[in-house]
MDTraj code that builds the backbone (N, CA, C; nanometers):
import mdtraj as md
import numpy as np

residues = "MET VAL ALA SER ASN GLY ARG ALA VAL LEU VAL ALA ILE GLY ALA ALA SER LEU ALA ASP GLU LEU ARG THR LYS THR VAL THR PHE ASN GLY GLU LEU VAL ASP VAL THR THR ASP GLY ASP ALA GLY TRP MET GLU THR LEU ASP ALA THR PHE ASN GLN GLN SER VAL THR VAL ALA LEU GLU GLY VAL LEU LYS THR ASN THR LEU PRO THR MET ALA PHE SER GLY THR LYS ASN THR MET THR ILE THR ILE ALA GLY LEU PHE THR LEU THR GLY SER PHE GLN PHE GLN SER GLY PHE GLN VAL GLY ALA PRO TYR ASN GLY GLU MET THR PHE SER GLY THR LEU GLN SER ALA GLY ALA ILE VAL ARG ALA ASP VAL".split()
xyz = np.array([
    [3.1413, 21.0407, 22.6751],
    [3.2539, 21.0607, 22.6347],
    [3.2231, 20.9373, 22.5104],
    [3.2834, 20.9940, 22.3887],
    [3.3086, 20.9084, 22.2588],
    [3.4291, 20.7848, 22.2354],
    [3.4168, 20.7151, 22.2024],
    [3.4630, 20.6066, 22.1627],
    [3.6650, 20.6686, 22.1638],
    [3.7629, 20.6317, 22.1956],
    [3.9415, 20.6457, 22.1761],
    [3.9936, 20.6428, 22.1260],
    [4.0946, 20.5797, 22.0655],
    [4.2291, 20.5474, 22.0655],
    [4.2895, 20.5557, 22.1882],
    [4.3323, 20.4421, 22.1656],
    [4.4764, 20.3590, 22.2848],
    [4.5855, 20.4634, 22.2993],
    [4.6262, 20.4784, 22.2467],
    [4.7121, 20.6693, 22.2114],
    [4.6273, 20.7197, 22.3506],
    [4.5204, 20.7354, 22.2893],
    [4.4749, 20.8809, 22.4093],
    [4.5342, 20.7824, 22.5656],
    [4.5182, 20.7022, 22.6018],
    [4.5777, 20.6369, 22.7484],
    [4.7287, 20.7638, 22.8021],
    [4.7587, 20.8271, 22.8170],
    [4.9069, 20.8473, 22.8279],
    [5.0167, 20.8673, 22.9635],
    [5.0873, 20.7488, 23.0103],
    [5.1848, 20.7319, 23.0337],
    [5.2547, 20.7840, 23.0614],
    [5.3281, 20.9408, 23.1861],
    [5.4106, 21.0352, 23.2368],
    [5.5452, 21.0359, 23.3432],
    [5.6319, 20.9942, 23.3482],
    [5.7208, 21.0003, 23.4825],
    [5.7503, 21.1903, 23.4358],
    [5.6879, 21.2172, 23.5955],
    [5.7371, 21.3671, 23.6348],
    [5.7111, 21.4459, 23.4772],
    [5.7451, 21.5205, 23.3904],
    [5.6851, 21.5679, 23.3027],
    [5.7350, 21.4786, 23.1997],
    [5.7823, 21.3653, 23.2066],
    [5.8803, 21.3140, 23.0217],
    [5.8068, 21.1492, 23.0294],
    [5.6946, 21.2405, 22.9000],
    [5.6214, 21.0992, 22.9166],
    [5.6802, 20.9539, 22.7620],
    [5.6073, 20.9001, 22.8188],
    [5.6539, 20.7262, 22.8010],
    [5.5962, 20.7000, 22.6755],
    [5.5565, 20.7942, 22.5990],
    [5.4529, 20.7683, 22.4335],
    [5.4674, 20.7023, 22.3835],
    [5.6822, 20.6921, 22.3273],
    [5.7618, 20.7097, 22.2280],
    [5.7716, 20.5549, 22.2539],
    [5.7581, 20.5453, 22.4087],
    [5.8062, 20.3145, 22.3905],
    [5.7373, 20.2372, 22.4483],
    [5.5927, 20.3156, 22.4800],
    [5.4471, 20.1865, 22.5174],
    [5.3402, 20.1817, 22.4495],
    [5.3827, 20.0526, 22.4306],
    [5.1966, 20.0442, 22.2838],
    [5.0936, 19.9336, 22.3275],
    [5.1283, 19.9461, 22.4142],
    [4.9725, 19.8730, 22.4897],
    [4.9682, 19.9556, 22.6832],
    [4.8727, 19.9747, 22.7363],
    [4.8611, 20.0117, 22.8915],
    [4.7173, 19.9680, 22.9480],
    [4.7135, 19.8873, 23.0599],
    [4.6134, 19.8349, 23.0850],
    [4.5873, 19.9269, 23.2380],
    [4.5366, 20.0022, 23.1998],
    [4.4853, 20.0630, 23.3887],
    [4.3958, 19.9995, 23.4763],
    [4.4428, 19.9146, 23.6068],
    [4.3530, 19.8451, 23.7086],
    [4.3393, 19.9025, 23.8808],
    [4.1054, 19.9359, 23.8799],
    [4.1801, 20.0003, 23.9758],
    [4.1495, 19.8557, 24.0776],
    [4.2178, 19.9099, 24.2294],
    [4.1567, 19.7839, 24.3440],
    [4.1076, 19.8589, 24.4577],
    [3.9803, 19.7425, 24.5236],
    [3.9773, 19.8366, 24.6293],
    [3.8534, 19.7335, 24.7034],
    [3.9678, 19.6768, 24.8381],
    [3.9950, 19.6295, 24.9204],
    [3.8161, 19.6288, 24.9998],
    [3.6950, 19.5520, 24.9719],
    [3.5868, 19.5707, 25.0166],
    [3.5680, 19.5729, 25.1515],
    [3.4819, 19.6126, 25.2675],
    [3.4293, 19.5252, 25.4211],
    [3.3420, 19.5212, 25.4381],
    [3.3596, 19.3928, 25.4410],
    [3.2761, 19.3095, 25.4476],
    [3.1961, 19.3358, 25.6424],
    [3.0866, 19.3474, 25.6159],
    [3.0043, 19.3310, 25.7841],
    [2.9307, 19.2866, 25.7448],
    [2.9268, 19.1686, 25.6797],
    [2.8571, 19.0280, 25.6574],
    [2.8191, 18.9467, 25.8080],
    [2.6835, 18.9645, 25.8752],
    [2.6387, 18.8760, 25.9900],
    [2.5514, 18.7913, 25.9563],
    [2.5749, 18.7025, 26.0035],
    [2.4476, 18.6015, 25.9902],
    [2.2749, 18.6109, 26.0137],
    [2.2957, 18.7882, 26.0672],
    [2.1098, 18.7869, 25.9886],
    [2.1104, 18.8695, 25.8806],
    [2.2437, 18.8542, 25.8212],
    [2.1874, 18.8527, 25.6671],
    [2.1809, 18.7319, 25.5736],
    [2.1779, 18.6435, 25.6445],
    [2.0961, 18.4847, 25.5265],
    [2.1548, 18.4694, 25.4879],
    [2.3528, 18.5484, 25.4593],
    [2.4566, 18.4174, 25.3800],
    [2.4546, 18.5668, 25.2334],
    [2.4213, 18.6006, 25.2200],
    [2.4065, 18.7534, 25.1757],
    [2.5077, 18.8629, 25.2147],
    [2.6582, 18.8795, 25.1119],
    [2.7790, 18.9457, 25.1352],
    [2.6925, 19.0903, 25.1938],
    [2.7388, 19.1878, 25.3010],
    [2.7187, 19.2889, 25.3103],
    [2.9055, 19.3854, 25.3358],
    [2.8175, 19.4650, 25.2156],
    [2.9273, 19.5539, 25.2647],
    [2.9277, 19.7247, 25.3104],
    [2.9983, 19.7737, 25.3836],
    [3.0574, 19.9313, 25.3335],
    [2.9877, 19.9941, 25.2892],
    [2.9286, 20.1078, 25.2238],
    [2.8930, 20.1746, 25.0862],
    [3.0135, 20.3020, 25.1099],
    [3.0605, 20.3348, 24.9822],
    [3.1872, 20.3926, 24.9200],
    [3.2981, 20.3558, 25.0647],
    [3.3517, 20.2482, 25.1343],
    [3.4585, 20.2501, 25.2136],
    [3.4990, 20.1163, 25.1466],
    [3.6647, 20.1516, 25.1245],
    [3.7410, 20.0058, 25.0826],
    [3.8496, 19.9986, 25.2321],
    [3.8952, 19.9379, 25.2418],
    [3.9848, 19.8837, 25.3215],
    [4.1274, 19.8953, 25.2550],
    [4.1670, 19.9002, 25.1635],
    [4.3308, 19.9133, 25.0926],
    [4.2220, 19.9623, 24.9462],
    [4.3013, 20.0264, 24.8816],
    [4.2623, 20.1218, 24.7616],
    [4.4136, 20.0660, 24.6392],
    [4.4419, 20.0099, 24.5797],
    [4.5335, 20.0885, 24.4857],
    [4.5095, 20.0977, 24.3672],
    [4.6514, 20.1437, 24.2713],
    [4.5767, 20.1032, 24.1209],
    [4.7206, 20.0005, 24.0507],
    [4.7042, 19.9672, 23.9767],
    [4.8463, 19.9111, 23.8943],
    [4.7802, 19.9152, 23.6958],
    [4.9491, 19.9669, 23.7029],
    [4.9123, 19.9939, 23.5322],
    [5.0108, 19.9087, 23.4208],
    [4.9652, 19.7684, 23.4031],
    [5.0591, 19.7043, 23.2922],
    [5.0962, 19.7938, 23.1383],
    [5.2625, 19.7281, 23.1342],
    [5.2709, 19.8227, 23.0634],
    [5.3669, 19.7088, 22.9704],
    [5.3351, 19.7876, 22.8385],
    [5.3846, 19.7165, 22.7464],
    [5.4108, 19.8383, 22.5925],
    [5.5876, 19.7250, 22.5447],
    [5.6593, 19.8130, 22.4163],
    [5.7823, 19.8182, 22.4189],
    [5.8066, 19.9164, 22.2833],
    [5.9908, 19.8777, 22.2833],
    [6.0751, 19.9100, 22.3359],
    [6.0975, 19.8595, 22.3729],
    [6.2719, 19.9348, 22.4797],
    [6.3521, 20.0364, 22.3399],
    [6.3617, 20.0938, 22.4370],
    [6.3682, 20.2719, 22.3197],
    [6.5269, 20.2797, 22.4243],
    [6.4191, 20.3174, 22.5924],
    [6.5675, 20.4075, 22.6980],
    [6.5859, 20.3247, 22.8296],
    [6.6313, 20.3538, 22.8929],
    [6.7174, 20.3314, 22.9840],
    [6.5716, 20.3308, 23.0516],
    [6.5024, 20.4079, 23.0741],
    [6.4247, 20.4922, 23.2395],
    [6.3386, 20.3769, 23.2791],
    [6.3447, 20.2600, 23.2203],
    [6.1720, 20.1325, 23.2648],
    [6.2537, 20.0389, 23.3462],
    [6.3767, 19.9700, 23.2897],
    [6.4399, 19.9098, 23.2856],
    [6.5215, 19.9402, 23.4384],
    [6.6291, 20.1339, 23.4598],
    [6.6222, 20.1403, 23.5714],
    [6.6059, 20.2076, 23.7010],
    [6.3977, 20.2250, 23.6279],
    [6.3457, 20.2043, 23.8038],
    [6.2837, 20.0817, 23.8394],
    [6.2898, 19.9482, 23.7331],
    [6.2516, 19.7753, 23.7776],
    [6.3118, 19.7829, 23.8193],
    [6.4677, 19.7565, 23.7822],
    [6.5662, 19.7208, 23.8878],
    [6.6472, 19.8163, 24.0145],
    [6.5922, 19.9421, 24.0440],
    [6.6287, 20.0133, 24.1612],
    [6.4874, 20.0462, 24.2955],
    [6.3751, 19.9199, 24.2146],
    [6.2736, 19.9493, 24.3152],
    [6.2296, 20.1056, 24.3528],
    [6.2865, 20.1933, 24.2507],
    [6.2457, 20.3214, 24.3838],
    [6.1242, 20.3276, 24.2737],
    [6.0480, 20.4141, 24.3789],
    [5.8722, 20.5016, 24.3099],
    [5.9714, 20.6469, 24.2853],
    [5.8656, 20.6092, 24.1725],
    [5.8308, 20.8071, 24.0894],
    [5.7133, 20.8460, 24.1205],
    [5.7187, 20.9986, 24.0898],
    [5.5704, 21.0134, 24.0812],
    [5.5332, 21.0014, 23.9452],
    [5.4190, 20.9693, 23.8433],
    [5.3419, 20.9467, 23.7780],
    [5.2871, 20.9872, 23.7467],
    [5.2248, 21.0497, 23.6279],
    [5.0528, 21.0568, 23.5715],
    [5.0332, 21.0239, 23.4546],
    [4.9084, 20.9453, 23.5034],
    [4.8480, 20.8163, 23.3679],
    [4.7396, 20.9022, 23.3512],
    [4.7309, 20.9921, 23.2380],
    [4.6276, 21.0387, 23.1407],
    [4.5256, 20.9283, 23.0984],
    [4.3664, 20.9628, 23.1270],
    [4.2929, 20.8664, 23.0219],
    [4.2171, 20.9614, 22.9213],
    [4.2139, 21.0566, 22.8973],
    [4.1955, 21.1058, 22.8035],
    [3.9996, 21.1098, 22.7893],
    [3.9976, 21.2719, 22.8122],
    [3.8453, 21.3322, 22.8073],
    [3.7793, 21.2659, 22.8937],
    [3.9095, 21.1934, 23.0287],
    [3.7959, 21.1434, 23.1654],
    [3.8489, 21.1460, 23.2607],
    [3.9957, 21.1469, 23.2871],
    [4.0381, 21.1566, 23.4109],
    [4.2583, 21.2055, 23.4468],
    [4.2530, 21.1689, 23.5111],
    [4.4110, 21.1682, 23.5226],
    [4.4411, 21.1138, 23.6320],
    [4.5702, 21.0387, 23.6942],
    [4.5591, 21.0025, 23.8050],
    [4.7193, 21.0169, 23.8259],
    [4.7680, 21.0652, 23.9239],
    [4.8462, 21.1289, 23.9616],
    [4.9129, 21.1041, 24.1331],
    [5.0645, 21.0109, 24.1242],
    [5.1362, 20.9815, 24.2416],
    [5.2537, 20.8497, 24.2811],
    [5.2582, 20.8130, 24.3482],
    [5.3646, 20.7435, 24.3087],
    [5.3791, 20.6144, 24.2859],
    [5.4369, 20.5686, 24.2142],
    [5.4663, 20.4568, 24.1332],
    [5.5525, 20.3451, 24.1210],
    [5.6018, 20.2274, 24.1310],
    [5.6913, 20.1272, 24.1782],
    [5.6941, 20.0347, 24.0625],
    [5.7492, 19.9765, 24.0278],
    [5.7416, 19.7799, 23.9786],
    [5.7597, 19.6936, 24.0996],
    [5.5433, 19.6513, 24.0230],
    [5.6174, 19.4402, 24.1419],
    [5.6759, 19.4144, 24.0806],
    [5.6756, 19.2700, 24.1211],
    [5.8207, 19.2160, 24.1041],
    [5.8015, 19.1392, 23.9462],
    [5.9141, 19.0972, 23.8044],
    [5.8887, 19.1002, 23.7198],
    [5.8669, 19.2581, 23.5666],
    [5.9975, 19.2175, 23.5107],
    [6.0089, 19.3039, 23.4511],
    [6.0002, 19.2534, 23.2963],
    [6.0094, 19.2020, 23.1710],
    [6.0593, 19.1091, 23.1042],
    [6.0889, 19.2018, 22.9356],
    [6.2270, 19.1464, 22.9532],
    [6.2757, 19.2356, 22.8054],
    [6.2636, 19.0634, 22.6802],
    [6.1737, 19.0854, 22.6202],
    [6.2071, 19.0663, 22.4817],
    [6.3614, 19.0518, 22.3520],
    [6.3916, 19.0022, 22.3504],
    [6.4397, 19.0292, 22.2436],
    [6.5139, 18.9073, 22.1231],
    [6.3736, 18.8640, 22.0228],
    [6.3902, 18.8603, 21.8879],
    [6.4717, 18.8197, 21.8739],
    [6.5431, 18.7202, 21.7657],
    [6.7256, 18.7627, 21.7072],
    [6.6770, 18.8622, 21.5991],
    [6.5305, 18.9343, 21.5060],
    [6.5442, 18.9249, 21.3816],
    [6.4228, 19.0736, 21.3999],
    [6.3570, 19.0820, 21.5472],
    [6.3174, 19.1670, 21.5801],
    [6.3521, 19.3331, 21.7008],
    [6.2409, 19.3329, 21.7053],
    [6.2654, 19.4476, 21.8781],
    [6.2536, 19.3990, 21.9262],
    [6.3181, 19.4900, 22.0133],
    [6.3882, 19.4772, 22.2174],
    [6.2090, 19.4726, 22.2517],
    [6.1444, 19.4122, 22.2727],
    [5.9853, 19.5080, 22.3972],
    [6.0340, 19.4476, 22.4653],
    [5.9614, 19.5149, 22.6152],
    [5.9663, 19.5273, 22.7249],
    [5.8607, 19.4956, 22.7613],
    [5.8254, 19.4853, 22.9120],
    [5.5988, 19.4468, 23.0043],
    [5.6657, 19.4386, 23.0812],
    [5.5480, 19.4543, 23.1673],
    [5.5598, 19.4786, 23.3290],
    [5.4428, 19.6005, 23.3993],
    [5.4390, 19.5509, 23.5699],
    [5.3838, 19.5811, 23.6635],
    [5.3814, 19.7024, 23.7092],
    [5.3137, 19.8403, 23.6798],
    [5.3732, 19.9649, 23.8006],
    [5.2125, 19.9096, 23.8717],
    [5.2389, 19.9846, 24.0334],
    [5.2003, 19.9772, 24.1729],
    [5.1760, 20.0758, 24.2590],
    [5.0842, 20.1606, 24.2593],
    [5.0113, 20.2444, 24.3165],
    [5.1544, 20.2338, 24.4959],
    [5.2162, 20.3377, 24.5228],
    [5.2193, 20.2999, 24.6422],
    [5.2442, 20.4291, 24.7710],
    [5.0766, 20.4420, 24.7393],
    [5.0172, 20.5444, 24.8181],
    [4.9294, 20.6486, 24.7543],
    [4.9016, 20.7498, 24.8361],
    [4.7508, 20.7886, 24.7366],
    [4.7700, 20.8603, 24.6336],
    [4.6760, 20.8057, 24.5260],
    [4.6646, 20.8456, 24.4393],
    [4.5500, 20.9771, 24.4119],
    [4.6731, 21.0271, 24.3555],
    [4.4969, 21.1644, 24.3359],
    [4.4520, 21.1752, 24.2067],
    [4.2513, 21.1461, 24.1579],
    [4.2078, 21.1025, 24.0719],
    [4.1289, 21.2874, 24.0604],
    [4.1869, 21.3642, 23.9120],
    [4.1456, 21.4429, 23.8962],
    [4.0676, 21.4387, 23.7247],
    [3.9477, 21.5568, 23.7518],
    [3.8985, 21.5559, 23.6094],
    [3.8979, 21.5827, 23.4862],
    [3.9561, 21.5871, 23.3677],
    [4.0033, 21.6498, 23.2744],
    [3.9267, 21.7277, 23.1789],
])
top = md.Topology()
chain = top.add_chain()
for i, resn in enumerate(residues, 1):
    res = top.add_residue(resn, chain, resSeq=i)
    for name in ("N", "CA", "C"):
        top.add_atom(name, md.element.get_by_symbol(name[0]), res)
traj = md.Trajectory(xyz[None], top)
């Protein structure tokens, strides 16, 4: 893969793209390792290969508030099927909902902005593009 522009990371709720509102997207893959360390490992942590206790994906979003879509999702606590596209690499599809904390910034002489973090809520399907 060659270097890409950050605009090539797309977030959609169902078929509706959020590109008109988003400026920054940060995707984090979380996996809790299975610790199988014993006294015989001389103090070195050992883990199971290719196995996680829990997995999740978080997506931090920042942008310009133009519609009520994300605030409604944040305040209702509902899960929505979303697709995150990392151009040239893969897509992630599954249910997401906002973690606690959806911030709206409203400077008196500037644009109204928002920031928040989506958390996967169930299995996420990864597909190569």
